[in-house]
N, C-alpha and C positions, 0 to 999 in steps of 0.2 A: 440422423441429424438432430442436433441439440436445439431445444426450444429457446426462443428469445426470452431473456430475462424481463421481468416486470419492472415498472418504475420503482416499486418498493424494494425489490432486490438490488437494483442499481443504486438506490439511495443508501441502503445498508452497506453495500460494497464500498461506496465512497467514504462513508463514516469509518469503516474498518481501516481504510488506507490512511485517512486523516489521523485517526487515533494511533496508528502505528508510527506515523511521522512525529506525533507528539511524544511518543515513547522514546524515539531516537533523540529528540531534542533533550529529554531528561537525561538520557545516557550520556550524551555529549557534555551537558552541563555538569553532571556528577563526576564522570571519569576523566574527561579530556580538558576541562577548563582549568583544573588545578595542576595540570602537567604530570599527573600520576598514571597516565594511560600506558599500558604495556603493549608489546607487539600482539599478544593474545587478545587484548581489548580491541585493538585496531582490526584484527581478523574477524572478531565477533561482529563488530560494527559493519564491516564490509559485507558479511553474510546477511545481516538484517537488511541492509540497504539493497542488496541484490534481490532478496525476497520481495521487498516492497516494490521494487522496480518491476518485477514479474507480475505482481498483483495489479499494478497500475497499467501495465501493458494489456493485460487481459480485460481490465475494466474499460480501457479505451476501445478494444475490439467489441466488447459487449454493447457499448454506447453506439458504435457504428452500426451494429446489427439492429439495435433498438430503433435507430433513426430510419432504417430501411423498412422495418416492420410496423412502426407506429406504437402508440400507447396501448398497453394491455394491463390488466390487473388480475 
């Protein structure tokens, strides 16, 4: 059985997800706002968003587990 993450690990995970979303925002602004995005660009963006979604889902599960176990450091 996997150990419940600490509050520091959960905070770092949240920051990683936030920074990934900021990166997506930059990609969209750079490639998509000027109308120069290709199908390949769209597929890449879809892959990145899918990966971020997986990270967010795991983070949600970690938070649920953390709530059951309480604070640890």
